[in-house]
Every structure is written in structure tokens, then in C-alpha cells.
Residue, then its C-alpha position, 0 to 999 in steps of 0.5 A: m655483224l649487223p646488216g648496216t655495219l656489213a653494208l658500210a664495210n662493203m662500201k669501204q672495200c669498194s671505195m678502197a678498190a676504186k682508190n687503188f685502181d690503176p687505169v694505166a695498168h688496166n689499159r696495158i693489159a687490155w691493149d695487149r689482149l687486143v693485139d692478141d685478138g688481131n686489132e686492126w691498129s696492131r697489124p704491122v705494115d708489110a715489107e712492100t709498104v716499107a720499101r715504098a716508104r724508103a723510095g719516098d712514097w709514104s703516108v701515115v694517119l692520125i685519124g681514121y684512114e685519112a693520110v696526114p697532109r705531107e706539108w704538116f711534116p718537115a720538108e725533109l724527114s731524113g735525120t728528123r728526131l721523131l717521137c711516135l707517142a702512144s703509137g705502137g703497133g708496127q704501123q706509123g713508126p716503121i713507115l716514118a723510119a723507112a722515110g728517113a726519120e730517127v724514130t722512137v716509138f713510146d707505148n703503154s703496151p709491150k705487145q704493141l711495141l713488139r710489133d714495131e720491133e718485129v717490123a724493124a728486124r724484118d726490114g732492117l730498120h732502126i727503131r727505138t722503143a720505150l714502154g710507159d704512160m704518155r703523161d710521163l716522158s721523163a725517159f727523154e730529155d728536154d728538146s729531144f725531138d723535132v716532131v711528136f706524132n700522136p695518133v688517136s690514143n689520148v682517149f685512153c688517158p685519164d687527164l691530158a694536161p701532163v701529156w701536153r706539158e711533156c710534149f712541149r718539154v721534149l720538143r725543141p723550139g720550132g718542133l711540131l706536135l701532130t695529134g689526133f683525137m675524139n670529138p667528145d660528142i661521140f660519147i653522148f650516145d648509147e654504144a649498144a644502140l650505135d651497134r644497131g645503127e641508132l643514135i640514142a643520147r644517153h651519157p652526159l659529158p664528161f664520159r668515163t668508162t669507170d662512171l658506168p653502172e657497175a654491171e655495165r662498167l665491169a663488162a666494159q672493163a673486161a671487154g677492153p680499154l677504159e675510155y675518157s671523153h675529154s672536152l675540146t677545152e682539154q684537147i685544143g685549149g690544153q695544147l695552147a695552155a702548154g705553150f703550143t701555137l696551133t697552125h692547122l686543124v682538120e675533122g674527119p668521120h669516125h669510121d665504123d659507126i653511124t655517127a659518120k653520117y651526121f658529124p665528124a668524130y675525129i679531129a687532128t691538129r698541128a701545133l708548133k712550139p715557138 
């Protein structure tokens, strides 16, 4: 085979590999591995926290460590049909179930869901779990839920329009979407420099892990989930395009790097299905 022919064959193989690559499957394996490694969002709440929630003393987070304002939720959680979307890990779901909600936890990682099942068994909570891609909620009928609770997670999702459409579909009229997401500007910066406490602009937006130079991309994919920057048009405009009415928006600092000194890297929104 001539050198040029060999190069062309290699390019075709790489193109086919990219075409067949499944980011959902990759991130499922990556998040299962993070659970095994003790990731902080995979550490279940303790029995004392569940007991306090049963007594009415509870809080959950959408972004960082800031509690979601209680007025964002229905005045009475008891009997509220609540979908914890891409929210496994044994944290928000058990607390909301203990506070009285009828909770379903939907996640792409079997081991994240196992954390919720473990807490439910330990503390006598009724929690339904379901495995899947957050863009496809076909397991649920129209108007199935009163609240969709979605802490920062769509950063791992390739496209958001289907997420917002599905959230709108499964919520009843008057239902609420509470979601947290990343300010896309955080993806401009070189990650290695951030670890050194430096801000060095490197990446144009939109950013996708899969667009990194090959060696860096392979290292990033081996280390963890793929990430996608998602513009504010996709995040906020996408909710509006799906039919939601935005009622509240708050910002917060990213909790583990130098960007927290300069701008809020987290955003949380509350939206209503009319």
C-alpha cells in the first residue's frame, strides 16, 4: 500500500471511530468510575440528614453549595411528584423524598442510582430510580411530574434542546423546572493553568472535550466525562423556546478554582410550564 493510501485509510478509520463514538455510553462508564473513586457528588447523605428532612429541616443544592431558596419549591412537598433529573448520587433525591415528595431519580450512571437505592433501603424511603439519557424521557408519560429538579449535569450532554422539550412534556401545566448549569465562559480557560491558580484564555467557544488535540483529548476522555460548554442561548433561550416562562435566576461562584475570584461560573434558574 502506498504511503498516501495508508494515510487515507487511517483517516477513514478515525472518521468511522468518531462517527460511531457514543458520548452517553462513555459518560456512563466515566461516572461509574467517579462513584468508585468517591467523587463528592456520589457520597450519600447520612441518616441524620434524612431524619432532619423528615422533620421539615431540609435543603438541597442546584449549584455549588448554595441551598436552593425554599420559595422556589411548592409550598407543600407532601405528595409532590418530583423528578430528580440526572441527579443520582444519594443526595438530593433522598432528602426530597424524606421531606414528603414522591421522588423518581433519573440518571445515566447505574452506580449513581445505586447510591439512591442504598439510602432508600437504609432509611425506609420510597424512591423510584430509572436509567437513561436525559434527552430521552420516553419512560414517562406527559404531565407525569409537578417538579423537575436538575442540578448541574447538562454540561455532560451533547445537545440541550431535547432536554428542555422533554422536561416541558413530562411536567403538568403549572409545573416547575429547577435547573443549574455552567456559565460557558469558564471553558475559555486552560485547565492546567487553572490548577496552578492562573487564568489563561485558550479555548474558543463553544467548547467540547472531543475537539481537543488528539493526545490531550484521549487523556481527558480517559480521566473523566466529556463536557460541553453550551451557550446561554442554549441554556436559557432553550428553556424559553421549549415553552417555559422564566421566574427566577441566580448566579454563584464555581467552588474549586480561581475563577471564583472573578466571575460567577454557576447559574440556576426556576421556570414555569404555563
